PyMOL commands that place a pseudoatom at each C-alpha (Angstrom):
pseudoatom trace, name=CA, resn=UNK, resi=1, chain=A, elem=C, hetatm=0, pos=[-20.870, -56.788, -36.768]
pseudoatom trace, name=CA, resn=UNK, resi=2, chain=A, elem=C, hetatm=0, pos=[-23.605, -55.877, -39.222]
pseudoatom trace, name=CA, resn=UNK, resi=3, chain=A, elem=C, hetatm=0, pos=[-23.021, -52.134, -39.359]
pseudoatom trace, name=CA, resn=UNK, resi=4, chain=A, elem=C, hetatm=0, pos=[-20.752, -50.430, -41.889]
pseudoatom trace, name=CA, resn=UNK, resi=5, chain=A, elem=C, hetatm=0, pos=[-17.396, -49.482, -40.406]
pseudoatom trace, name=CA, resn=UNK, resi=6, chain=A, elem=C, hetatm=0, pos=[-16.602, -45.784, -40.681]
pseudoatom trace, name=CA, resn=UNK, resi=7, chain=A, elem=C, hetatm=0, pos=[-13.136, -44.552, -41.553]
pseudoatom trace, name=CA, resn=UNK, resi=8, chain=A, elem=C, hetatm=0, pos=[-13.473, -41.559, -39.224]
pseudoatom trace, name=CA, resn=UNK, resi=9, chain=A, elem=C, hetatm=0, pos=[-14.593, -41.341, -35.597]
pseudoatom trace, name=CA, resn=UNK, resi=10, chain=A, elem=C, hetatm=0, pos=[-17.682, -39.443, -34.557]
pseudoatom trace, name=CA, resn=UNK, resi=11, chain=A, elem=C, hetatm=0, pos=[-17.024, -36.292, -32.553]
pseudoatom trace, name=CA, resn=UNK, resi=12, chain=A, elem=C, hetatm=0, pos=[-19.095, -33.907, -30.462]
pseudoatom trace, name=CA, resn=UNK, resi=13, chain=A, elem=C, hetatm=0, pos=[-22.107, -34.424, -28.253]
pseudoatom trace, name=CA, resn=UNK, resi=14, chain=A, elem=C, hetatm=0, pos=[-24.916, -33.074, -30.463]
pseudoatom trace, name=CA, resn=UNK, resi=15, chain=A, elem=C, hetatm=0, pos=[-26.502, -36.539, -30.806]
pseudoatom trace, name=CA, resn=UNK, resi=16, chain=A, elem=C, hetatm=0, pos=[-25.670, -37.786, -27.302]
pseudoatom trace, name=CA, resn=UNK, resi=17, chain=A, elem=C, hetatm=0, pos=[-28.349, -39.619, -25.301]
pseudoatom trace, name=CA, resn=UNK, resi=18, chain=A, elem=C, hetatm=0, pos=[-28.925, -38.575, -21.685]
pseudoatom trace, name=CA, resn=UNK, resi=19, chain=A, elem=C, hetatm=0, pos=[-30.713, -40.309, -18.817]
pseudoatom trace, name=CA, resn=UNK, resi=20, chain=A, elem=C, hetatm=0, pos=[-33.616, -39.079, -16.717]
pseudoatom trace, name=CA, resn=UNK, resi=21, chain=A, elem=C, hetatm=0, pos=[-31.284, -37.208, -14.332]
pseudoatom trace, name=CA, resn=UNK, resi=22, chain=A, elem=C, hetatm=0, pos=[-29.112, -35.595, -17.017]
pseudoatom trace, name=CA, resn=UNK, resi=23, chain=A, elem=C, hetatm=0, pos=[-26.400, -38.238, -16.891]
pseudoatom trace, name=CA, resn=UNK, resi=24, chain=A, elem=C, hetatm=0, pos=[-24.616, -39.135, -20.141]
pseudoatom trace, name=CA, resn=UNK, resi=25, chain=A, elem=C, hetatm=0, pos=[-25.420, -42.648, -21.414]
pseudoatom trace, name=CA, resn=UNK, resi=26, chain=A, elem=C, hetatm=0, pos=[-22.148, -44.397, -22.259]
pseudoatom trace, name=CA, resn=UNK, resi=27, chain=A, elem=C, hetatm=0, pos=[-21.752, -47.812, -23.914]
pseudoatom trace, name=CA, resn=UNK, resi=28, chain=A, elem=C, hetatm=0, pos=[-18.550, -49.818, -23.723]
pseudoatom trace, name=CA, resn=UNK, resi=29, chain=A, elem=C, hetatm=0, pos=[-16.932, -53.190, -24.228]
pseudoatom trace, name=CA, resn=UNK, resi=30, chain=A, elem=C, hetatm=0, pos=[-14.679, -55.577, -22.347]
pseudoatom trace, name=CA, resn=UNK, resi=31, chain=A, elem=C, hetatm=0, pos=[-12.878, -57.191, -25.324]
pseudoatom trace, name=CA, resn=UNK, resi=32, chain=A, elem=C, hetatm=0, pos=[-11.546, -60.621, -24.372]
pseudoatom trace, name=CA, resn=UNK, resi=33, chain=A, elem=C, hetatm=0, pos=[-9.157, -62.899, -26.240]
pseudoatom trace, name=CA, resn=UNK, resi=34, chain=A, elem=C, hetatm=0, pos=[-10.574, -66.216, -27.449]
pseudoatom trace, name=CA, resn=UNK, resi=35, chain=A, elem=C, hetatm=0, pos=[-9.047, -68.055, -24.466]
pseudoatom trace, name=CA, resn=UNK, resi=36, chain=A, elem=C, hetatm=0, pos=[-10.329, -65.309, -22.110]
pseudoatom trace, name=CA, resn=UNK, resi=37, chain=A, elem=C, hetatm=0, pos=[-6.851, -64.847, -20.626]
pseudoatom trace, name=CA, resn=UNK, resi=38, chain=A, elem=C, hetatm=0, pos=[-6.347, -61.309, -21.973]
pseudoatom trace, name=CA, resn=UNK, resi=39, chain=A, elem=C, hetatm=0, pos=[-8.346, -58.086, -22.308]
pseudoatom trace, name=CA, resn=UNK, resi=40, chain=A, elem=C, hetatm=0, pos=[-7.677, -55.369, -24.881]
pseudoatom trace, name=CA, resn=UNK, resi=41, chain=A, elem=C, hetatm=0, pos=[-7.195, -51.914, -23.340]
pseudoatom trace, name=CA, resn=UNK, resi=42, chain=A, elem=C, hetatm=0, pos=[-6.698, -48.609, -25.133]
pseudoatom trace, name=CA, resn=UNK, resi=43, chain=A, elem=C, hetatm=0, pos=[-4.888, -45.441, -24.146]
pseudoatom trace, name=CA, resn=UNK, resi=44, chain=A, elem=C, hetatm=0, pos=[-6.987, -42.609, -22.791]
pseudoatom trace, name=CA, resn=UNK, resi=45, chain=A, elem=C, hetatm=0, pos=[-6.664, -39.457, -24.878]
pseudoatom trace, name=CA, resn=UNK, resi=46, chain=A, elem=C, hetatm=0, pos=[-7.180, -37.198, -21.828]
pseudoatom trace, name=CA, resn=UNK, resi=47, chain=A, elem=C, hetatm=0, pos=[-5.154, -38.788, -19.047]
pseudoatom trace, name=CA, resn=UNK, resi=48, chain=A, elem=C, hetatm=0, pos=[-2.736, -41.030, -20.914]
pseudoatom trace, name=CA, resn=UNK, resi=49, chain=A, elem=C, hetatm=0, pos=[-3.627, -44.091, -18.824]
pseudoatom trace, name=CA, resn=UNK, resi=50, chain=A, elem=C, hetatm=0, pos=[-5.371, -47.238, -20.023]
pseudoatom trace, name=CA, resn=UNK, resi=51, chain=A, elem=C, hetatm=0, pos=[-9.150, -47.605, -20.368]
pseudoatom trace, name=CA, resn=UNK, resi=52, chain=A, elem=C, hetatm=0, pos=[-11.758, -49.881, -21.910]
pseudoatom trace, name=CA, resn=UNK, resi=53, chain=A, elem=C, hetatm=0, pos=[-13.257, -48.815, -25.269]
pseudoatom trace, name=CA, resn=UNK, resi=54, chain=A, elem=C, hetatm=0, pos=[-16.394, -46.787, -24.518]
pseudoatom trace, name=CA, resn=UNK, resi=55, chain=A, elem=C, hetatm=0, pos=[-18.275, -43.707, -25.573]
pseudoatom trace, name=CA, resn=UNK, resi=56, chain=A, elem=C, hetatm=0, pos=[-21.601, -42.005, -25.925]
pseudoatom trace, name=CA, resn=UNK, resi=57, chain=A, elem=C, hetatm=0, pos=[-24.721, -43.832, -27.052]
pseudoatom trace, name=CA, resn=UNK, resi=58, chain=A, elem=C, hetatm=0, pos=[-26.054, -41.566, -29.787]
pseudoatom trace, name=CA, resn=UNK, resi=59, chain=A, elem=C, hetatm=0, pos=[-29.639, -40.833, -30.804]
pseudoatom trace, name=CA, resn=UNK, resi=60, chain=A, elem=C, hetatm=0, pos=[-29.305, -42.462, -34.251]
pseudoatom trace, name=CA, resn=UNK, resi=61, chain=A, elem=C, hetatm=0, pos=[-28.240, -45.780, -32.709]
pseudoatom trace, name=CA, resn=UNK, resi=62, chain=A, elem=C, hetatm=0, pos=[-31.088, -48.143, -31.926]
pseudoatom trace, name=CA, resn=UNK, resi=63, chain=A, elem=C, hetatm=0, pos=[-29.345, -49.968, -29.096]
pseudoatom trace, name=CA, resn=UNK, resi=64, chain=A, elem=C, hetatm=0, pos=[-26.532, -49.529, -26.602]
pseudoatom trace, name=CA, resn=UNK, resi=65, chain=A, elem=C, hetatm=0, pos=[-25.007, -52.699, -28.123]
pseudoatom trace, name=CA, resn=UNK, resi=66, chain=A, elem=C, hetatm=0, pos=[-24.717, -50.913, -31.480]
pseudoatom trace, name=CA, resn=UNK, resi=67, chain=A, elem=C, hetatm=0, pos=[-23.042, -47.926, -29.813]
pseudoatom trace, name=CA, resn=UNK, resi=68, chain=A, elem=C, hetatm=0, pos=[-20.632, -50.177, -27.882]
pseudoatom trace, name=CA, resn=UNK, resi=69, chain=A, elem=C, hetatm=0, pos=[-19.515, -51.988, -31.050]
pseudoatom trace, name=CA, resn=UNK, resi=70, chain=A, elem=C, hetatm=0, pos=[-19.089, -48.668, -32.887]
pseudoatom trace, name=CA, resn=UNK, resi=71, chain=A, elem=C, hetatm=0, pos=[-16.905, -47.348, -30.077]
pseudoatom trace, name=CA, resn=UNK, resi=72, chain=A, elem=C, hetatm=0, pos=[-14.843, -50.571, -30.126]
pseudoatom trace, name=CA, resn=UNK, resi=73, chain=A, elem=C, hetatm=0, pos=[-14.197, -50.008, -33.831]
pseudoatom trace, name=CA, resn=UNK, resi=74, chain=A, elem=C, hetatm=0, pos=[-13.450, -46.278, -33.599]
pseudoatom trace, name=CA, resn=UNK, resi=75, chain=A, elem=C, hetatm=0, pos=[-11.210, -46.437, -30.516]
pseudoatom trace, name=CA, resn=UNK, resi=76, chain=A, elem=C, hetatm=0, pos=[-9.604, -49.905, -30.643]
pseudoatom trace, name=CA, resn=UNK, resi=77, chain=A, elem=C, hetatm=0, pos=[-9.903, -50.940, -34.278]
pseudoatom trace, name=CA, resn=UNK, resi=78, chain=A, elem=C, hetatm=0, pos=[-11.728, -54.156, -33.496]
pseudoatom trace, name=CA, resn=UNK, resi=79, chain=A, elem=C, hetatm=0, pos=[-14.771, -55.798, -34.943]
pseudoatom trace, name=CA, resn=UNK, resi=80, chain=A, elem=C, hetatm=0, pos=[-16.499, -57.570, -32.111]
pseudoatom trace, name=CA, resn=UNK, resi=81, chain=A, elem=C, hetatm=0, pos=[-19.423, -59.792, -31.222]
pseudoatom trace, name=CA, resn=UNK, resi=82, chain=A, elem=C, hetatm=0, pos=[-21.358, -59.277, -28.000]
pseudoatom trace, name=CA, resn=UNK, resi=83, chain=A, elem=C, hetatm=0, pos=[-21.231, -62.336, -25.768]
pseudoatom trace, name=CA, resn=UNK, resi=84, chain=A, elem=C, hetatm=0, pos=[-22.773, -61.034, -22.564]
pseudoatom trace, name=CA, resn=UNK, resi=85, chain=A, elem=C, hetatm=0, pos=[-24.468, -57.969, -21.089]
pseudoatom trace, name=CA, resn=UNK, resi=86, chain=A, elem=C, hetatm=0, pos=[-22.473, -56.876, -18.034]
pseudoatom trace, name=CA, resn=UNK, resi=87, chain=A, elem=C, hetatm=0, pos=[-25.161, -54.450, -16.909]
pseudoatom trace, name=CA, resn=UNK, resi=88, chain=A, elem=C, hetatm=0, pos=[-25.254, -50.808, -15.940]
pseudoatom trace, name=CA, resn=UNK, resi=89, chain=A, elem=C, hetatm=0, pos=[-22.446, -49.415, -13.826]
pseudoatom trace, name=CA, resn=UNK, resi=90, chain=A, elem=C, hetatm=0, pos=[-22.771, -46.026, -12.106]
pseudoatom trace, name=CA, resn=UNK, resi=91, chain=A, elem=C, hetatm=0, pos=[-20.093, -43.383, -12.516]
pseudoatom trace, name=CA, resn=UNK, resi=92, chain=A, elem=C, hetatm=0, pos=[-17.763, -43.454, -9.524]
pseudoatom trace, name=CA, resn=UNK, resi=93, chain=A, elem=C, hetatm=0, pos=[-15.752, -40.326, -10.275]
pseudoatom trace, name=CA, resn=UNK, resi=94, chain=A, elem=C, hetatm=0, pos=[-15.697, -37.634, -7.609]
pseudoatom trace, name=CA, resn=UNK, resi=95, chain=A, elem=C, hetatm=0, pos=[-17.317, -34.251, -8.345]
pseudoatom trace, name=CA, resn=UNK, resi=96, chain=A, elem=C, hetatm=0, pos=[-13.807, -32.804, -8.753]
pseudoatom trace, name=CA, resn=UNK, resi=97, chain=A, elem=C, hetatm=0, pos=[-13.120, -35.255, -11.613]
pseudoatom trace, name=CA, resn=UNK, resi=98, chain=A, elem=C, hetatm=0, pos=[-16.239, -34.265, -13.553]
pseudoatom trace, name=CA, resn=UNK, resi=99, chain=A, elem=C, hetatm=0, pos=[-15.989, -31.593, -16.254]
pseudoatom trace, name=CA, resn=UNK, resi=100, chain=A, elem=C, hetatm=0, pos=[-18.125, -30.173, -19.060]
pseudoatom trace, name=CA, resn=UNK, resi=101, chain=A, elem=C, hetatm=0, pos=[-16.217, -32.491, -21.413]
pseudoatom trace, name=CA, resn=UNK, resi=102, chain=A, elem=C, hetatm=0, pos=[-16.583, -35.471, -19.026]
pseudoatom trace, name=CA, resn=UNK, resi=103, chain=A, elem=C, hetatm=0, pos=[-19.922, -35.090, -17.184]
pseudoatom trace, name=CA, resn=UNK, resi=104, chain=A, elem=C, hetatm=0, pos=[-21.564, -37.659, -14.894]
pseudoatom trace, name=CA, resn=UNK, resi=105, chain=A, elem=C, hetatm=0, pos=[-22.382, -40.854, -16.784]
pseudoatom trace, name=CA, resn=UNK, resi=106, chain=A, elem=C, hetatm=0, pos=[-24.047, -44.244, -16.549]
pseudoatom trace, name=CA, resn=UNK, resi=107, chain=A, elem=C, hetatm=0, pos=[-21.985, -46.974, -18.199]
pseudoatom trace, name=CA, resn=UNK, resi=108, chain=A, elem=C, hetatm=0, pos=[-23.518, -49.949, -20.011]
pseudoatom trace, name=CA, resn=UNK, resi=109, chain=A, elem=C, hetatm=0, pos=[-20.831, -52.577, -20.637]
pseudoatom trace, name=CA, resn=UNK, resi=110, chain=A, elem=C, hetatm=0, pos=[-20.762, -55.729, -22.744]
pseudoatom trace, name=CA, resn=UNK, resi=111, chain=A, elem=C, hetatm=0, pos=[-18.313, -58.594, -22.779]
pseudoatom trace, name=CA, resn=UNK, resi=112, chain=A, elem=C, hetatm=0, pos=[-17.278, -59.124, -26.408]
pseudoatom trace, name=CA, resn=UNK, resi=113, chain=A, elem=C, hetatm=0, pos=[-15.218, -61.518, -28.446]
pseudoatom trace, name=CA, resn=UNK, resi=114, chain=A, elem=C, hetatm=0, pos=[-12.816, -59.948, -30.928]
pseudoatom trace, name=CA, resn=UNK, resi=115, chain=A, elem=C, hetatm=0, pos=[-13.644, -61.109, -34.441]
pseudoatom trace, name=CA, resn=UNK, resi=116, chain=A, elem=C, hetatm=0, pos=[-10.992, -59.003, -36.208]
pseudoatom trace, name=CA, resn=UNK, resi=117, chain=A, elem=C, hetatm=0, pos=[-8.201, -56.580, -35.255]
pseudoatom trace, name=CA, resn=UNK, resi=118, chain=A, elem=C, hetatm=0, pos=[-7.593, -53.987, -37.971]
pseudoatom trace, name=CA, resn=UNK, resi=119, chain=A, elem=C, hetatm=0, pos=[-4.210, -52.435, -38.717]
pseudoatom trace, name=CA, resn=UNK, resi=120, chain=A, elem=C, hetatm=0, pos=[-5.895, -49.098, -39.511]
pseudoatom trace, name=CA, resn=UNK, resi=121, chain=A, elem=C, hetatm=0, pos=[-8.824, -47.600, -37.577]
pseudoatom trace, name=CA, resn=UNK, resi=122, chain=A, elem=C, hetatm=0, pos=[-10.329, -44.152, -36.988]
pseudoatom trace, name=CA, resn=UNK, resi=123, chain=A, elem=C, hetatm=0, pos=[-8.456, -43.255, -33.757]
pseudoatom trace, name=CA, resn=UNK, resi=124, chain=A, elem=C, hetatm=0, pos=[-5.175, -45.108, -34.394]
pseudoatom trace, name=CA, resn=UNK, resi=125, chain=A, elem=C, hetatm=0, pos=[-3.341, -41.780, -34.609]
pseudoatom trace, name=CA, resn=UNK, resi=126, chain=A, elem=C, hetatm=0, pos=[-4.242, -40.904, -31.019]
pseudoatom trace, name=CA, resn=UNK, resi=127, chain=A, elem=C, hetatm=0, pos=[-4.652, -44.209, -29.173]
pseudoatom trace, name=CA, resn=UNK, resi=128, chain=A, elem=C, hetatm=0, pos=[-2.474, -47.217, -28.579]
pseudoatom trace, name=CA, resn=UNK, resi=129, chain=A, elem=C, hetatm=0, pos=[-3.966, -50.602, -27.756]
pseudoatom trace, name=CA, resn=UNK, resi=130, chain=A, elem=C, hetatm=0, pos=[-2.542, -53.459, -25.740]
pseudoatom trace, name=CA, resn=UNK, resi=131, chain=A, elem=C, hetatm=0, pos=[-3.601, -56.949, -24.683]
pseudoatom trace, name=CA, resn=UNK, resi=132, chain=A, elem=C, hetatm=0, pos=[-3.190, -57.379, -20.922]
pseudoatom trace, name=CA, resn=UNK, resi=133, chain=A, elem=C, hetatm=0, pos=[-3.645, -60.123, -18.367]
pseudoatom trace, name=CA, resn=UNK, resi=134, chain=A, elem=C, hetatm=0, pos=[-6.268, -59.699, -15.673]
pseudoatom trace, name=CA, resn=UNK, resi=135, chain=A, elem=C, hetatm=0, pos=[-3.686, -58.492, -13.133]
pseudoatom trace, name=CA, resn=UNK, resi=136, chain=A, elem=C, hetatm=0, pos=[-2.112, -56.016, -15.580]
pseudoatom trace, name=CA, resn=UNK, resi=137, chain=A, elem=C, hetatm=0, pos=[-5.549, -54.655, -16.527]
pseudoatom trace, name=CA, resn=UNK, resi=138, chain=A, elem=C, hetatm=0, pos=[-6.686, -54.528, -12.894]
pseudoatom trace, name=CA, resn=UNK, resi=139, chain=A, elem=C, hetatm=0, pos=[-3.642, -52.392, -12.042]
pseudoatom trace, name=CA, resn=UNK, resi=140, chain=A, elem=C, hetatm=0, pos=[-4.086, -50.185, -15.136]
pseudoatom trace, name=CA, resn=UNK, resi=141, chain=A, elem=C, hetatm=0, pos=[-7.806, -49.597, -14.446]
pseudoatom trace, name=CA, resn=UNK, resi=142, chain=A, elem=C, hetatm=0, pos=[-7.382, -48.895, -10.707]
pseudoatom trace, name=CA, resn=UNK, resi=143, chain=A, elem=C, hetatm=0, pos=[-7.861, -45.111, -11.171]
pseudoatom trace, name=CA, resn=UNK, resi=144, chain=A, elem=C, hetatm=0, pos=[-11.246, -45.785, -12.852]
pseudoatom trace, name=CA, resn=UNK, resi=145, chain=A, elem=C, hetatm=0, pos=[-13.282, -48.016, -10.492]
pseudoatom trace, name=CA, resn=UNK, resi=146, chain=A, elem=C, hetatm=0, pos=[-16.295, -48.143, -12.833]
pseudoatom trace, name=CA, resn=UNK, resi=147, chain=A, elem=C, hetatm=0, pos=[-14.095, -49.634, -15.576]
pseudoatom trace, name=CA, resn=UNK, resi=148, chain=A, elem=C, hetatm=0, pos=[-12.561, -52.059, -13.099]
pseudoatom trace, name=CA, resn=UNK, resi=149, chain=A, elem=C, hetatm=0, pos=[-16.118, -53.107, -12.137]
pseudoatom trace, name=CA, resn=UNK, resi=150, chain=A, elem=C, hetatm=0, pos=[-16.829, -53.929, -15.785]
pseudoatom trace, name=CA, resn=UNK, resi=151, chain=A, elem=C, hetatm=0, pos=[-13.632, -56.007, -16.016]
pseudoatom trace, name=CA, resn=UNK, resi=152, chain=A, elem=C, hetatm=0, pos=[-14.540, -57.852, -12.801]
pseudoatom trace, name=CA, resn=UNK, resi=153, chain=A, elem=C, hetatm=0, pos=[-18.033, -58.645, -14.132]
pseudoatom trace, name=CA, resn=UNK, resi=154, chain=A, elem=C, hetatm=0, pos=[-16.496, -60.266, -17.223]
pseudoatom trace, name=CA, resn=UNK, resi=155, chain=A, elem=C, hetatm=0, pos=[-15.448, -63.909, -17.531]
pseudoatom trace, name=CA, resn=UNK, resi=156, chain=A, elem=C, hetatm=0, pos=[-11.723, -63.098, -17.950]
pseudoatom trace, name=CA, resn=UNK, resi=157, chain=A, elem=C, hetatm=0, pos=[-9.440, -65.725, -16.429]
pseudoatom trace, name=CA, resn=UNK, resi=158, chain=A, elem=C, hetatm=0, pos=[-8.085, -64.414, -13.139]
for i in range(1, 158): cmd.bond("trace and resi %d" % i, "trace and resi %d" % (i + 1))
show_as sticks, trace
zoom trace
């Protein structure tokens, strides 16, 4: 990862990129172990369940890849290398699940290899992280079908 790693996480939506229809542009990663038998999930700060590292693609970031790797660092404490573009995934949340803090989004996911796992990272105080098998992750991501789609597009061993 060529970018400098920040010691604090970005907050707010002032620099957030939005699509042509007002949807939030979100970049995320599917971090796989070197043998591709495990995926690293993080705890959601809102719902307490498990999610993939992801967050807003901001206007000062040249690419969605850059945003995805920044989010991986801030939320999961990993330095990663993009292996594969998993494509755009539409938001599958119902209108009732959408809020001002979590508006409609388009997700751009990347399969990544984990180059380094830090012991300290910006959101360590509010997020746990855990390596899971495909089946464990599939069960954990069931409430978020768009995240499950990203996992299923990856080359994780099933």
